C-alpha positions in Angstrom: 161.8 181.6 211.1 163.3 178.5 209.4 160.0 176.8 209.5 157.9 179.5 208.6 160.0 179.9 205.5 159.6 176.4 204.5 155.8 176.4 204.6 155.6 179.4 202.6 157.8 177.8 200.1 155.8 174.5 200.4 152.8 176.5 199.4 154.2 178.1 196.7 155.7 175.0 195.2 152.3 173.3 195.5 150.6 176.4 193.7 153.2 176.0 190.9 152.5 172.3 190.6 148.9 172.7 190.4 149.0 175.5 187.7 151.6 173.3 185.6 149.4 170.4 186.0 146.1 172.7 184.6 148.6 173.6 181.7 149.9 170.1 181.0 146.4 168.6 181.1 145.0 171.3 179.1 147.9 170.9 176.7 146.9 167.5 176.2 143.6 167.8 175.8 144.5 170.2 173.0 146.9 168.0 171.7 145.2 164.4 171.6 141.1 165.1 172.0 140.1 168.6 171.2 139.2 169.1 167.4 137.2 172.5 167.9 140.2 174.2 166.4 140.5 172.1 163.3 138.4 173.5 160.4 136.2 171.3 158.9 137.7 171.8 155.3 141.2 170.5 156.7 142.7 167.0 155.7 142.1 165.7 159.5 138.7 166.5 159.5 137.5 165.4 156.0 135.0 162.6 156.0 135.7 159.7 153.8 133.7 159.5 150.7 131.1 156.4 151.2 129.0 156.2 147.9 125.5 155.8 148.8 124.3 152.0 149.0 127.8 150.7 150.1 127.5 147.4 151.2 129.9 145.3 153.7 131.3 142.0 152.2 132.3 139.0 153.3 136.5 138.8 153.5 138.0 138.6 149.9 140.9 136.0 149.4 143.4 138.2 147.6 144.9 135.2 145.9 141.7 134.8 143.7 142.0 136.9 140.6 138.2 137.4 140.0 136.5 136.9 143.5 132.5 136.4 143.4 131.3 139.1 145.8 128.0 138.5 147.2 125.8 141.1 148.5 125.0 139.0 151.6 127.4 137.6 154.5 126.4 133.9 154.7 127.3 131.9 158.0 126.4 129.0 159.6 125.7 128.7 163.5 128.7 129.1 165.3 130.8 130.5 162.2 133.0 133.4 162.6 133.4 135.7 159.8 133.5 139.5 159.5 132.0 142.4 157.2 134.6 144.1 155.3 134.8 147.3 153.5 136.3 147.0 150.2 137.4 143.3 151.1 140.7 142.5 152.1 143.9 144.6 151.1 141.8 146.3 148.4 142.0 149.9 149.4 139.9 149.8 152.5 140.1 153.7 154.0 144.1 154.0 154.4 144.2 157.2 156.3 144.3 158.9 159.8 140.8 158.8 161.3 141.9 159.5 164.8 139.5 162.5 164.9 136.4 160.5 164.2 134.1 158.0 165.6 131.9 155.3 164.1 128.2 154.9 164.9 127.3 151.1 164.7 123.7 150.3 164.6 122.2 146.6 164.4 119.0 145.7 163.5 118.5 143.1 166.1 120.7 143.1 169.7 120.0 139.0 170.1 121.9 137.7 166.9 125.1 138.8 166.1 127.8 138.5 169.0 131.3 140.1 169.1 134.0 137.1 168.5 136.3 138.7 171.2 134.0 139.0 174.1 131.3 136.7 173.2 128.4 139.2 174.1 125.7 140.4 171.7 126.4 143.6 169.8 124.0 146.4 170.8 121.0 147.9 168.7 123.7 151.1 168.6 126.9 151.9 170.1 129.7 154.5 169.4 133.3 154.1 169.2 136.5 155.8 168.5 138.0 154.9 165.0 142.0 153.9 165.4 144.7 156.2 164.3 145.1 154.4 160.5 142.1 152.3 159.2 143.5 150.2 156.5 140.8 147.8 156.5 137.6 148.8 157.9 135.8 145.7 159.6 133.5 144.2 161.9 134.0 140.5 163.4 130.9 138.6 163.7 129.8 135.2 165.1 126.3 133.9 165.7 125.4 130.9 167.9 122.1 129.3 168.4 120.8 127.0 170.9 120.7 123.3 169.8 116.7 123.3 170.1 116.7 126.1 167.7 118.6 124.5 164.8 117.0 123.7 161.5 113.9 126.4 162.6 114.5 128.6 159.4 117.3 131.1 158.0 117.7 134.2 160.1 118.0 137.5 158.3 119.4 140.3 159.9 121.8 143.6 159.2 123.7 146.5 160.6 125.2 149.7 159.9 128.5 151.8 160.2 128.5 155.6 160.0 131.5 157.5 160.2 131.1 161.0 162.0 132.9 163.6 163.3 131.9 167.4 164.3 131.6 168.2 160.7 128.8 165.7 159.7 128.6 162.2 159.0 129.1 159.7 156.0 126.6 157.5 154.4 126.3 154.2 156.0 127.7 151.2 155.0 125.4 148.2 155.4 126.0 144.9 156.2 123.2 142.3 155.1 123.4 139.1 157.1 121.9 135.5 156.5 122.2 132.6 159.2 122.0 129.4 157.2 119.7 127.5 159.4 117.4 125.2 157.2 118.0 121.6 155.8 121.5 120.4 156.4 122.9 122.9 159.0 126.6 122.9 159.8 127.3 124.1 163.6 130.8 125.2 164.4 132.2 124.0 167.8 134.8 126.4 168.9 135.0 125.0 172.5 136.6 121.6 170.8 138.5 123.4 168.0 141.5 123.9 170.0 141.6 120.3 170.9 140.6 119.0 167.4 143.6 116.8 166.5 143.3 114.2 163.5 143.9 110.7 163.8 142.5 110.4 167.4 140.2 107.5 169.0 136.7 108.8 168.9 133.6 107.7 170.5 130.0 108.4 171.7 128.7 107.6 175.0 125.6 108.6 177.4 125.6 112.0 175.7 129.3 112.5 175.7 131.8 112.7 172.7 135.2 111.1 173.7 138.5 112.2 172.1 141.1 109.5 173.0 144.5 108.7 173.1 146.3 111.7 172.1 150.2 111.9 172.6 150.5 107.9 173.8 147.3 108.3 175.9 148.4 111.3 178.1 145.7 113.7 176.3 142.0 112.6 176.4 138.9 114.5 176.6 135.1 114.2 177.4 132.7 116.9 175.5 129.4 117.1 177.3 126.9 117.6 174.1 124.0 119.3 176.2 126.2 122.1 178.0 128.9 121.8 175.3 131.5 121.4 178.1 134.9 120.0 177.3 136.7 117.9 180.3 140.2 116.7 180.4 140.2 112.9 181.4 143.1 111.2 183.4 146.1 109.7 181.3 145.5 106.2 180.0 148.1 104.5 181.9 150.1 101.9 179.5 152.5 101.3 182.1 150.5 99.0 184.2 150.8 96.8 181.1 154.5 96.6 181.0 155.2 99.6 178.7 158.1 101.9 180.1 156.6 105.6 179.5 160.1 106.6 181.1 162.0 105.4 178.2 161.5 107.9 175.1 162.2 105.2 172.5 159.0 103.1 173.7 157.1 106.0 174.4 157.4 107.3 171.0 157.2 103.6 169.5 153.8 103.4 171.4 152.4 106.9 170.0 153.2 105.6 166.5 151.6 102.6 167.2 148.4 104.1 168.2 148.5 106.6 165.0 149.0 103.7 162.7 147.3 103.1 159.6 150.0 104.2 157.4 153.8 104.0 156.8 153.8 108.1 157.6 151.9 107.7 160.8 148.6 108.7 159.5 144.9 108.4 161.6 144.1 105.5 163.4 141.6 103.1 162.0 141.9 100.0 163.8 139.0 100.1 166.7 135.3 99.5 167.1 133.1 100.3 169.7 129.9 98.2 171.6 128.0 100.3 174.1 130.5 101.4 176.6 133.5 99.5 175.3 136.3 100.7 173.0 138.2 97.9 171.1 141.4 98.8 169.7 144.5 96.6 168.0 148.0 98.1 167.9 151.3 96.4 167.1 153.4 95.7 170.5 155.5 98.6 171.4 158.6 96.3 171.9 158.7 93.8 169.0 156.3 95.0 166.7 156.1 91.5 165.5 152.5 90.8 166.8 149.1 92.7 167.4 147.3 93.2 170.7 143.8 93.8 171.2 142.7 96.3 174.0 139.7 97.3 175.5 138.9 100.8 177.4 135.6 101.0 179.1 134.3 104.8 178.9 132.3 104.4 182.0 135.3 103.4 184.5 138.1 104.9 182.2 140.0 101.7 182.6 141.9 100.0 179.9 142.4 96.2 179.9 144.8 93.9 177.5 142.8 91.2 176.1 144.9 89.2 173.9 147.7 89.0 171.5 146.9 88.1 168.1 148.9 85.2 168.2 150.3 85.0 164.5 153.3 85.8 162.4 151.8 89.4 161.4 154.9 91.1 160.7 158.1 90.0 159.0 160.4 92.8 160.1 162.1 93.6 156.5 162.5 97.0 155.4 162.9 98.7 158.8 160.6 101.4 160.2 157.5 101.0 162.3 155.1 98.1 161.9 151.2 98.7 161.4 148.1 97.1 162.7 145.3 96.2 159.9 141.7 96.9 160.2 138.9 95.7 162.5 135.0 95.7 162.3 132.6 94.4 165.2 129.4 92.4 164.3 127.3 90.3 166.5 129.5 90.6 169.4 132.4 89.5 167.6 135.6 91.6 166.4 137.0 90.8 162.9 140.5 91.6 162.0 142.0 91.6 158.9 144.5 91.0 157.4 146.5 88.1 159.3 149.5 86.5 157.2 150.9 83.0 158.2 154.4 83.2 156.9 157.2 85.5 156.5 156.6 86.2 152.6 152.9 86.5 151.1 151.4 83.0 152.2 147.9 83.1 153.0 145.8 85.8 154.3 143.4 85.5 156.8 140.6 87.1 158.8 140.9 86.8 162.5 137.7 86.4 164.7 137.7 87.5 168.3 134.6 86.6 170.3 133.6 88.8 173.1 131.7 86.4 175.0 134.6 84.2 175.4 137.4 86.4 175.0 139.2 84.1 172.7 140.4 84.3 169.2 138.2 81.7 167.4 138.0 80.5 163.7 139.9 82.2 160.7 138.2 83.0 157.0 140.9 82.5 154.4 141.0 85.0 151.8 142.7 83.6 148.6 143.9 87.1 147.4 145.2 85.6 144.2 141.7 84.8 143.1 139.5 87.2 144.5 141.3 90.4 144.3 143.8 91.9 141.7 147.7 90.9 142.4 149.5 92.5 144.7 152.7 93.6 143.7 155.6 93.6 146.6 158.4 96.2 146.2 159.3 96.5 150.0 157.9 95.4 153.1 155.0 93.0 152.3 153.1 93.7 155.7 153.0 97.3 155.0 152.4 96.9 151.4 149.1 94.5 152.0 147.7 96.8 154.4 148.1 100.0 152.4 146.7 97.9 149.3 143.5 97.1 151.4 141.1 100.3 151.9 137.9 99.5 153.7 136.5 97.2 156.1 133.0 96.9 157.4 130.4 94.8 158.5 126.6 95.4 157.6 123.3 93.2 157.3 125.5 90.1 158.4 128.2 90.7 155.5 131.8 91.6 155.6 133.0 93.7 153.2 136.5 94.1 152.3 137.4 96.7 149.6 140.9 96.7 148.1 142.4 99.3 145.7 140.8 99.5 142.1 136.9 99.3 143.4 137.5 95.6 144.1 134.9 94.5 146.7 135.2 91.3 148.5 132.1 90.0 150.7 132.1 87.4 153.3 128.6 86.2 154.2 129.0 85.3 157.9 126.4 82.8 158.0 128.1 80.5 155.5 131.8 81.8 155.6 131.3 81.8 151.7 133.3 84.7 149.8 132.3 86.2 146.6 134.0 89.5 144.5 132.8 92.1 142.4 134.0 95.5 141.1 131.9 98.2 142.8 131.5 101.8 143.5 133.8 103.3 146.1 134.9 106.3 144.2 138.7 107.7 143.9 140.6 106.0 146.5 144.3 106.6 145.8 146.5 104.4 148.2 149.2 107.0 148.2 147.2 109.7 149.2 146.0 107.8 152.4 142.3 108.1 152.9 141.0 107.2 156.2 138.2 104.6 156.6 134.5 104.7 157.1 131.6 103.9 159.1 128.0 102.4 159.2 125.1 104.8 160.0 121.5 104.2 160.0 122.1 101.1 157.8 124.3 102.7 155.1 128.0 102.9 154.8 129.7 106.2 154.8 133.7 106.5 153.8 136.1 109.0 152.8 137.6 109.1 149.2 140.0 111.6 147.7 138.9 114.9 146.3 139.5 115.0 142.6 140.3 118.4 140.9 141.5 118.7 137.6 141.7 114.8 137.1 144.2 115.0 140.1 143.6 113.3 143.5 144.3 115.8 146.2 146.7 115.0 149.3 144.7 116.5 151.9 141.5 117.0 150.7 138.6 114.3 151.2 135.0 113.9 150.4 132.8 111.7 152.3 130.5 109.7 150.1 127.5 107.2 150.8 127.4 103.9 149.9 123.7 103.4 148.5 121.8 100.0 148.5 121.7 100.0 144.8 125.7 99.7 145.1 126.3 103.2 143.9 127.9 106.0 145.9 127.0 109.7 146.2 128.3 112.3 148.2 127.2 112.5 151.6 124.9 115.6 152.0 126.5 116.9 155.5 129.9 117.4 154.2 129.0 121.0 153.3 132.1 122.7 154.5 135.0 122.7 157.3 138.5 121.5 157.2 138.8 118.1 155.3 141.8 116.8 156.8 143.0 113.1 156.3 142.2 112.1 159.9 139.1 113.3 160.6 136.9 111.2 162.8 132.9 110.9 162.3 130.6 109.9 165.0 126.8 110.0 164.5 124.8 111.2 167.1 121.0 110.7 166.6 120.4 112.8 163.3 123.4 114.8 163.7 127.1 114.1 163.0 130.3 115.0 165.0 133.0 115.6 162.9 136.6 116.5 164.4 139.8 116.8 163.0 141.7 120.2 162.1 138.2 122.0 163.3 135.4 120.6 164.9 131.7 120.9 163.5 128.5 119.2 163.8 126.2 118.6 161.0 122.4 118.4 161.5 121.0 116.3 158.7 118.0 117.3 157.1 114.9 115.7 158.6 
């Protein structure tokens, strides 16, 4: 009898629970999803008033008082942007739209992608509007295969139509232009997360290398064809007597790798020949001499070549010591400046012959005769290095560029020196521009951007030194971040620029 009662009670309980579940589900549906009972004149169902012909625009900087609003959203291949209704913080829709949907219509389904998913937007999709839409926008990104770069600008469009059971709004239209002609800037997002500044950067066997991060523990190769980033093994300085377990020694090594300025700025003392990278940096223990190193991109092996066996530093003023600059020509490394005593003394260009792996003859540079006098306030070696700006080899000539656009030329055949004032734009030694590079017979270099007559601390312009001696803005510096420490690497008719972000400039053919 007890068992029979329990069965009846179980059946009754199950029935009540099922009925309660139906009631609960019906209540939830009415509460959250069912708008049939809401009249079209109610505030919840009133559609936003979208004027006919309304356009999406690029995001508007709220800090600009009178922004120029373009009808066309322009972006380069790989560039992330968004199509915004009323810009940013300028009204938007600003109301509860939970009873509405938006129908997106795309002109093409193979051009614009969702930045979050990496997939192309379909020609039409309907999505639910969020509860409160303060800024109505659509994220967009476009990416083109390398063989389609410079094949012509691409025009496309898409629309957003807000709808509910009571009707729909006028469409908001986005007109988009992908800049794909002439000098094209391609964003490389797979590199951007690792786009540190001040690194050693090289190209070999269709791969870009980013080397010597955090004392040699962070290194990467980037396959240009597949656009794949691969971590490389740490570069082990401990095999050459560097105690990487000692935090003081490790910190000094990191500061030496990112020398170039008193404030641990970008590393500029390196050169490449085929698969070999050569660089010089102060020893991690004494800081009184420079060591020349070799890193092989094929074997990923580090070799210690030779000490620059001269009195390079005087040790006054404390702090970290810094390497000079180097360049490579005709299988010889040229290094400047070298000092022979603890005061100003004589200044030399060191020469390291890669055929013999020996330091050879030196070229004396009488600074008092060829360049403006140097006023010493603190550390002579530090000030001598920052006073000296650029160093490169071209057409069998060494070029030494000092503050004030003073250019010293060393003819490598005769070892004769000459000096003249030349055009290297505005180089403010306190603003720390980096260096330059030779590409296709011309010299490219960074100088401070000048706005309102003031040299900017962290904005640099890349210039091209022309054959007639004048310098003009290089035609592929049309965007991206312009931080101190960006490294430029030419590859064919393109230029990889890494530092702060990562972009590839396709030069006009």
